[in-house]
N, C-alpha and C positions, 0 to 999 in steps of 0.2 A: 474045736472052736466052742468048747463048753460054755465059755463066758458069753457067747452070743447065740445061744440056743433059741432065744425068743425072736430072733430076726428070721422071718419066714417068707416074706414076699418083697417085691420091689419097692412098694410104698414104705414098708417098715425099714428097709435098708436106707432109703433116702432120709427118713426122719432120724434114724439111729446114728447114722454116720454124718449127718448134716451135709449131704450132697446138694442141698437146695440153696446154699449160700451164694450170694452175688460173686461174680468174677471167678467162678469155677469152670473147669473144662468139662465137667460132667454133663452129659446129655441123657435124658430119660428115654429108655427103650422098653419094649415089652419083655425082654429077657435080661438075665444077669448071670454072672459067675463070680466065684470068689476063690481066692488062693489061700490055702491052708498049709502052713509049713512049720517045721520045727528047726531049731538050731542049737548047737552046743556052744556056739560062739556068742554067749550072752553079754560079753564085755563090750560088744559093738552096739548093743541096744540101749538107747537113751530115752528116757521119758521126759517130754518137754514140759517143764514146770515154769510158771511165771514167777516174777519177783515176790509175790505174796506168799509163795510156797517154797522159797529158797532157790529158785532158778533164775535164769536170765532171759528166758524167751518172752518176747512181746509180739503179739500178733492180733489181728482183727478177729471178731467172732466168726466162726463158732469156737475158736480157741478159748479154752477156759483157764489155762494155766494150772489146772489141778491134776493133770495126767489122764484125764478122761475127756471124751468128746462131749460137746454141748448138745446132746440129743434132745429132741423135742418131745419124745414119747416116754421118757422115764427109763429107757434102756441104758444100762451102764456099760460103756465100751472103753477099755483102756486105750490110750494113745501110746504108740511106741515110736 
């Protein structure tokens, strides 16, 4: 997870991945875990781009349409 090395604690995770958005199922706790995996089947991985970037995805914030999360702390996290 080298692109997320700056994400170190629960508050940073919430800000980086925008888990603070309304209507989310996320509930803040004192602990967290993450799943790190690799795949060779990259043909099934789709980056969600909005119309401004050649895609067709439309969604409410924090969706940016750029292929990256709308982090509040400057952390750059790709959306897959």
